[in-house]
C-alpha positions, 0 to 999 in steps of 0.5 A: 530483490528480497523485501522484508518488513522491519518496523510495524506501525498501527495508527488508529483513526477515528472518523466522526461523521456530523450528519447535523441536528435533530428536533421536534417540528413544531406544528403549523397553525392554519386560520381561517376567516373565522378566526379558528385555527387547526393543527396541520402537523398532526395529519394521520400517517405522515410522521409514520411514512417519513419515519419508514422511508428514512428507516429504510434508507438507512437500512439498504445502505451501500458498500464504498469501495476506497483505496487506503494505500498503494505501495511504490517500488523499484525492481530490476529486469530480473526480478518479478514485479509485484503490485501491492494495494490496500482496499477498505470499505467505508460504507455501511453495507457489505458488498463485492467489487473488482478491483483492477490494476490499469497501465497505459489504458490496459487492465493488466489484472483484477480480483472480486472482492467481498468486504463487510463495513470496515473491512480491508484487503490487500491485493497483490499481483505479479508481472514479468518486469518486461510488461512496463518500460525501463524507468518510471512506470505510473500505473492506477488502482481503480474500484467503482468509487475511487482510483489512486496512482501507483509507481513502479520503477524498472531498472536494468540489472548489472551483468553477472548478478544472476550467478551472485546470491544474498544468503542471510541478512538482517537489521541491526540497531546498535544503541550507545552514544549514537544509534548506529543503523545497518544491514549485515548478512552474507552474499555468495558466488555461485559461478565457477569463476571469481568476481572482481566486485559485487555491489550489494544495495540496501533501500528503505521505504516509509509507511506508504511504501516510498523510497527514502534512501539507497545505500551500497556496499561493495565486496571485492575479490569474491572467489568462485563458490565461496561466501563472504559477509558484508555490512551496509550502514543505513543513515536513518533512525529505524523510526523513520522506515518501516520496511527495506529491501536488499539486492545485487545490482552489479557483479563484475569478473 
């Protein structure tokens, strides 16, 4: 599978924490039977000790590794599965944690990550497609404070696809009376015998990595050791998706 990022969108999110209100503490008078009063709020050392405890707690802080995004993706049985997740430290202290990927109760892999407050890190791990079952597979990305699901779909590659190669491709946006969006490129038959048909498929994904659509073009009569062009219409406006992948889904000889 060839995957290309085509649109980059950055969103700034501001987080406002409302911890509550602060103010003075009124002195409470203690009146004895003789009518005399004594302020108890000025006990020596009490205010300073409380301030020191509060300041010490704030200085200590802690790291909080939260999973910002995971990427759901579809792979063929002749492709390497690449799992991707982004982790953010939303705490107020630098920390180190192990991020793990779990599948069917088994830890497939992990990585030790050190992050400063507000920092992010993207983790990518590669696996043989035989690690997973055909169809949809539910995985979980886990930190000490958070966990988030991830879906990996494995589909059987069509026969003969190993001998077909996508040489080049690009996303084209043509503005006019309407906006035409398509992927154009070239495909080569590296076999020593002609292919009757070759199916090329493009899939588009949103900013969360979820598939939004699948579009296909069929190339016919591709002779041995030759290359030809393909055009695949994308029935989505380019603002609606963030990236796409392209692959050979079948070939008949």
